[in-house]
N, C-alpha and C positions, 0 to 999 in steps of 0.2 A: 109722620115721619118730614123729615127737614127737604126742604127744597134744595135739590141740586145745584152747584155750582157751575156754571157754563167755565171753562177758559177759551181764551179768546187764539187765533192761531195766526200764525205766520204770515204774514205778505207776499204771496209772490213777487220775487222781485224779477227771475230770469226769465227765457221760455223755456220751455219743457214740452215731451212730447210724451202722452201714456198709450205706448208697444204693447200693440194684443198678446204678444207671448216672446220667449228667448232668441227664436228664428228674426220675428219681428225685428227686434230690437238689434240680431248682427248684423241683417240687411238696410238696418237703418246708419248705425255705423261704416257699416263699408262702400254706403253710400255716398255719406254724410262726410265722413275721413279719408275716406281712401287706401293716399300711399301716407298718408299718416302714420306714426310707430304707436303700435298699438302695446309692443312688449320690445324690450331689449332681454337677451337672453345673453348668458356668460356663460363660454364653455373654458372650465381655469387650463384644458390638460390639447386644446388645439393648436395652441400658439408659439413660435421658436421661444426658448429659453427661459420658457416657465413661465410667459406673459400670455393671457388671459386672447380668444378671441371672443366678440359680441355679434352676435346678432341680431338684427332688427325685423321686427314682426309686427308687418302694417295691418291695419284695419280688412284689406282685402283678403290676404293673407290669412289673418284669425278666422273669416268667414270659408275657405278654404279648408284650411284645415280641420275647423269642424265636420265640414262636407264629409273630408274624406273621413276621418274617424270613425263617423257617424255609419257612411259604407261601409266600411271596411268591418265593424262591427254586428253589420246589417248581415254583411254576405257569410256574417263565422254563424249567425243562427241565434243573433240576439236581435229580440225584438219585446214590445208589450212585457219587457222584463221590470224585474226590480234591481235595481243596482246600486250597490255600495260601495262608496267611494273613501280610503283613507291615506292620508300623506302628507309631506312637509308640504307649503304651499308650491306652487309651480307650473311652467307652463301647460304641463301634461295633464295635472289636476284639472287647470281650468279646459282642456279642451275636454276633457271624462265626464265633467261637469254640463259642457255646452252640449255636447251630444247626445247625453242622459235626457239633459231636457228641452233637447229639439224633436221630441216624441219616440225614442226607444223607450220608455217607461218611467219609472219613479226613479227617483234619486235620493239616495239613504249615506248622505254624508257622516262620518263618523270620527270620534275623536279621537286623536291619537296618540291623547294623555290617558286611555283607561287599560286599563289589566286586560288580559286576555280574554278572562272570563266574561268581562264588560261586556268583551263587543261582541264574543260571541250570543252572547242573552241578544242584543241590539240586531246581530245578523239572523239569528231567529227567528225574532220577533217581526222583523221587516219584513220576513220570507225571501230575502237578495237571492238571488240566482249568478250574479254576476259579481265578482268584487273585484275590481282596480285598486292595486297600491303601488307603493314606492318600494325602492331595496328595501330599505329601511322596514320596510314592514314586510318583508317575504315571511317571516320566521310565524308570523298570522299567518298566512297564506297555505305553510308547509304544517300546521298544526291540524288546522282545519282541513287537510287534504287527508290528514296520517289518521284524523279522527275517523272519517268517514268511509274510509276501509276498517273501522275498528268496529264489528258489530255490537261490544259493551258498550260504547260513547253515543253520546246523543248528538247525530249530525246535522249539518243547517241543513239549505234547499241549496247553497253554494255547487254548482257544477261548471263554471269557467272563470276562470281566473285569470286577470292580464296585471303585468309588473308595465308600471308608466316607465323603465327603464329597462336598457338590456343589459344582456349579461346574466341573466337567469336561464331555468330550464321551463320556462313559464313563456306563455305567448306577451310579445313584447306591443308596449303603444304605435313603435315605428313599424313591427311589421304589419298591424294593422290598418296603417297612415299609407305603406307600399300599396296593400291587398285594396285598400278604398280605389288610392289613383288609380292601377289598374280597372277595376268594375269600371268606375267612371269613364275608363279611355272608352270601356267597350261600351257605352251609353248605357250603362246601371243608375237610373234615376228615382230607382224605391224611394233614398232615403231623403230625397231631396222634394220628393212628393209628400211626406209624411203630415198630416197633420196634424195641431197640438188644438186642444180644447183648451181653456184655459181656463176653465171652471171646474176640470179634473183633476183628482190629485195629482199634485206633482215630485214634491218631496216631502219626507217622511224625517225630521230632526228630533232625537234624542233629548230632552232636555235634562233630567239627572242621571240619566246612562249609567246604573249601577245593577239592582236586582232585576228578576220578571214583573217588577211593579212600576218598571221604569215608563212616563210619558214618553210617546212619540207624538209631536205634531205637527200635524198634516196642515201643507199648505199647496194648494193651486196658485197658478201663472198668475193670475187678476191679484193676490195677497201681494207678491215678490212685484209686478209691474208696476201695481200703483204705487206701491212704498218709492220705489228707486223714480216716479213722474214725480211724486209729494219731493222729493228729498233734491232732483233737482231744480225746481224751482225758488227754494231758499239758499242753496249753501253754493260757492262763489268758488266749484272746479270747473276747472277752464279749459277747453281746448290746446294739448301742449304743454299743460301741468305737469310733472315726472312722479308718480304717486308710488311709494316703497311698501308693497306688501305685507305690513308687519300681525295681523290679524288673521288667526287659522281662517283658512278658506272653509270648515265645516262650522264656524259659527256663522252666526246667519248675518251677523250687522258684516263680517269678513265677507262672506259669498253676495249681498245684495250692495256692500260696499262697491266690491270689485264692479257689479254690473251697472254700477252711476256710473263709475269711471268710464266702459264701454259706450253709457249718452253720452256723456260730456267729453270723449276724444281725449281722455288724456293718456299717456303711456306710462306702463306700469312697470317696473322692478321689482327682482326681487334681494332677498338681505342673506349673504352670507352666513350670519350668524348675530347673536346681539354683542357681541366681542367686537365686532365687526363692521356695527352699525356706524358709525360716526365715517367710518371708513369708505365705507357705500353710499352715505350722504356724498361727500365730494367728489365721491367716483360719478354717479349717475346727475350730481343736481338736482339733488329732489323738491321739489316743493312744496309738495302735501301728503298728507295720509295721515289714514285713521290706527287712533291708537287704543289704549288703555290706561288707566292713572299708575301702575306701578313703571310703568315703560317711561311715560311723561316725567313724574319726576325723577327717577331716576339719569333721563338723561338732561333734566334743569339741573341736578345735584352736580354730575360732571363740568355742567358749564361751569357752575358757580366755583367747584372746584380749580378748573383750569387760572379762574380768574385771583383766586386766593394763591396759588400756586406760581403769578409771575408776580404780586405783591402788587395788584393792581386793584384790590378792593375801592380804597377810596376815591381811584379816580373817576371806578365803574357807580358810584352812589354817587359821584357829584352829576355825571353824566346823566343818569336815572332825572337827578332832581331836574334837569334842566329841560331834559326831554319832557318832561311832565309837565312842567309851567310853559312847554312852548306849546302845546297840545292844548291848552284850553286856549291858544289865542289859535287855534288853529293849525300850526303851522307842524309839520311833522318829519321831526330829521331823526328819526329814532335808527331803523337803518342807513344810514350815514353815521351815525354817530357812532354807532358799534357793529361797522363792519366785519371788522376783525373777529368778533365774535360768533356773526351768522357765517361769517367762511368757512370756520370749522365745521361749521354743517353744510357745508356744499355754496353757501352762497345764495340758494335763491330759496330753500326754505321758507314759507310765509305764513302757511295756515296750517292746522291740526286741529283732526274732530277725536274727542275724545268720548269713549262708549265707557259702557259698564259702570260701577260703582261711580261716586262724586269726584274731581279731582280735586284737591286741594287749592284754595283760593290765592296762595303765598304765592304755587307755583304757577298758576293762571299769570295773573299780573306780573308775574319775574317776568314769562315769555313775552307780553302785553310790550312788556319795559323794552322791551332791545327790538321790538318789530317784527315780534311773530305772533299773528292773531290763534286764537284758542277758542272756539266754540265745544260745547257739551251737546249729547243728545241722550235721551232716555228712550227704551224702548224694550222691548221681549221679544224670543221666540215665536211668540203665539201671537204678535202682531207683525211679524214680516220684516226688519223688526223693530224700526223706528212711531215713537208715537208722539214723541215732544221733543224740544230742542231750540239752540240757539241758531242765531246765523250775526251775519257782520255786522248788522243793525238793531239786534236785539238780544241785550244780555244782561244777565245780571247777575250777579257773585252768589253764590250758595244756592241758585235756584237750578232746575234745568231747562227753562223758557217758557215757551209757550206750546200749542199744537202744531203739528205740520198744515201743513192746507187740505182739505179734503178732509180730515179727523178730527171727528166730533170726540171732544176730551172734555169729561166733568169731573168736579168731587162729590161724589155721592152722600150723602145722608153726613153733614158735615153734622159737627158736635159746636158746641158753645165756642171754643176756642177755635170754628175751621176747620177743622180737620175731620176729613174724610176720606175717602177710597176711588183712589184713580180708577174711572172703567174709561174705553173709547170706543167707540162702532166708525167703522170704517171698512172698506173696501179691501184693507189690507189684514184685518181680522182674521186669522185661520178658521178651517172649515171645520175643528175640531181635533182631539185625540182619540188616536188610532187605538179602535178596537177597546175606549174605553167612555163608554157613554155616562156612568156618572160622576166620573171625572169633568170630563165635559161640560153636564150639566152645572155643575158646580159653578163654573166661569164664563158660560158662553148664556146670558139672559136676555132673552128680546133683540139679541143682535148685539149685546153690548157687552166687551173683553173686561170682566171683574180683575184686572192685575193684581188685586193682594196688597197695595202699596199704599200706604199712607200719606197724604199730604194736603200743604194748606196753600191760600196764594195771598202774595202780596200785594200794593198797592198798587203795582201797575200789571198785576196779573196771571206773573210769574209763577211757574209752580216750585214750592218748596216741598222735597219727601221727609218726614220725619220717620217713617218706621216699615217696618214690610208686614203685613197682618201672615202672611205666608211664612215667614220665618225663614226664608232663604238667606241664606250669609255670601254679597258680591264679594268678592277677594280684591285688590289692586288687580291681578292680573286679570279680570274680568273669568274668573271662574265661579260658577254657581255652584254653592253646598247646600244641599237643602239637610239640616241637621237630625230629622226625625229618623232618615236615613240611617246614619252611622247611632243613634238613641237605639233601634230595634238591634243591632247587633249588638251592644253594650249589654245592653237589657240580656240577652244569652248568656252572661255571664252568669252562676251561679247564684254569689253571693252580692249581684245587684237588684235591689229594692225599686228604687226609680232611677232615672238619670238623663237630662237634659243639656246640651251641646251647643253652645253659643259663640260667635267671635268676639275677641276681645282684641283693641290695637296692641303692638307689639312695639317697644322703642327701642334699635339699636343704638341709636344715636340722638343728636340734637336733632338732625332733619332727616331721618330715616323712620319712616314708619311705616306698618304692615299689619294687614287684619289678622288675626292665629284663632284655631280652635281651641275651646276649653271644653273639657267634659266634667260638668258638676258632679257627684254618683254619691248617692245613700247606698250604703254596705250594710248588711248585717253582719254585725259585731260577733252574735252567738257562732254564726255558721264560719265563721273566718276563722274561730279556734279551734270549733270542731275539725272544719275537714282540713283548715293548714295550718292549726297550730300557734297561727299569728293573733299576737296579743298584744304589743308595743305600734303607735304608727307608722314607726320607720319598716317593721315587719307586715305590714297591710300593706302600706304604701308600695313597698318592693314586688307582692303579687299583683296588686291591679296594674302598676306601671309595666309589668312583664305583660299581662293581657294585651293591654292596650298596645303595646310596640308589635305584638303577634295581631292586632287587628290592623293596625296601620301598615302592614307589609305588606296585605292583603287587600291596600287601597291605592289610589294614584293618590302622589305628597302633598297635593293642594287640599285632599281631603283627612288628612295627617291630624290626630291632637297632641295639641304643640302641652298641653300643662289640665293638671288633673287638681281638680280641689274634691277631697272627701270627707265624708259628714254622715253621723248615725241619726240626723234630725231630718224628720220629714218637709217634704216643701211645701211652699205655701200654693194652697190651692183654691181654686174655685168652686163654688156650691156643685159643680155639675164634675167633679171631682177633678179639672184641669188643672195642672201646675202653673199659676200663674209665670212665665216668661220672665214679664220684664222685672218683676221683682228680684228674681233667682239667678237673673243675668249681671254677678256681680262676681 
């Protein structure tokens, strides 16, 4: 066996504290940052003449609101529950999450992009008895409640429905906050007295989220709090920074990233929608955010399009050359030189953390040329989630940086080229997969999490990913696609002998690229003729295309197959009969 290669750790730069659990973090933030603004909320309908009204939520307010909601939920009979949460990012989403994590039970964040059948499966598998949802997802609650009354339907365990918004026939967060306030006035201290075991199951997060075989990652609060502690040591998030919450809260990086904002005393705002993103940056003077490559690249393209539209391309290029030359002499004039560009993003944006898949090096350099620093992070839900990354002092184009403080990261069994699997051992590593010992044993070995990602180290010790042994396809929007799952469905088509699904970079224009799914299918030519009367390539393609369209209609959009490769030749296989994916992914 080859000797594992140890990955260097980022050196701690900033003071950090490891909090016992979420309530301890909230207490710290309330005591440390007090009247500083934790959230800015906008009510579009409250002002005169259609102007919005803004409300600042201080860190003390945040802790108090969590206590009010938790007390209201307990007074409604909610305790030791499994609490599923679904909805757009919002203050009430966060209150629900923080209350659940403060001792009410186990939190089950749900992906709002999944179709009903997958959401129901996740709710059933998790055993959730409480569903908290926003108005946009009231139809989910309606359908679950209707099926609960139908003796022919398979019910879930949900018995309590709570809407984040008012104006429905469901119990609302506002009503629970009021109820909690009344209980607190009467001396109810039950919620405040709850004890949170940092080693106990606290989060159930579904990673692939489709069939009954979907894996649910079990995280305890030690896992999450250590990740926050480690992140704060190396990333430059400052008290008073304005963070715009773009990563969905059901995404582990979105959830952990928000806890990091509390630990650092940053202010969080919400986006009105991607088409209003630039307006929101200006409106709130956003200074930091955590994003995914798709968003980062779209923003950069918009910046460059604006420069071209004004006919200032040559001026911009000269400015970049000048700024680069001066930086070599330790003189940084980027933000002054490109003030007009930065002003279009609110004037305060200084740093972006990019997660999920790799960000195009040209885009990274483009942001840094104008004075906006970009750092990349790497991780997975099973590690709560961050494992490695960059900071302002350690960056290498094309790499995912170094291990985070306190996280042992190694390249296991490297081959002659130094490529091996990334493994990690740290307090952030999950408890295991829920009710799935076999899958847990495959990835957790002697305390080491085997990520399934293949990588090598460069001369500086930075990690460069070369492939994913688990075959997971990470799209530019941060979504993970597990090809085996789609392959299983395609394999049910009667004429399919074998198939694989893989990602392919699609280019719409010179600067526009994204990864889409391709299905390569080996079909039975004789069956096509006998059952469907199809003999020509056009006839056969039409039949398969129609079936794939039907499959797509039952899947979330990011899992849609966009291109077909049809053939009768058998795929290349190993001696054990497995398809050689890397030969066939063409």
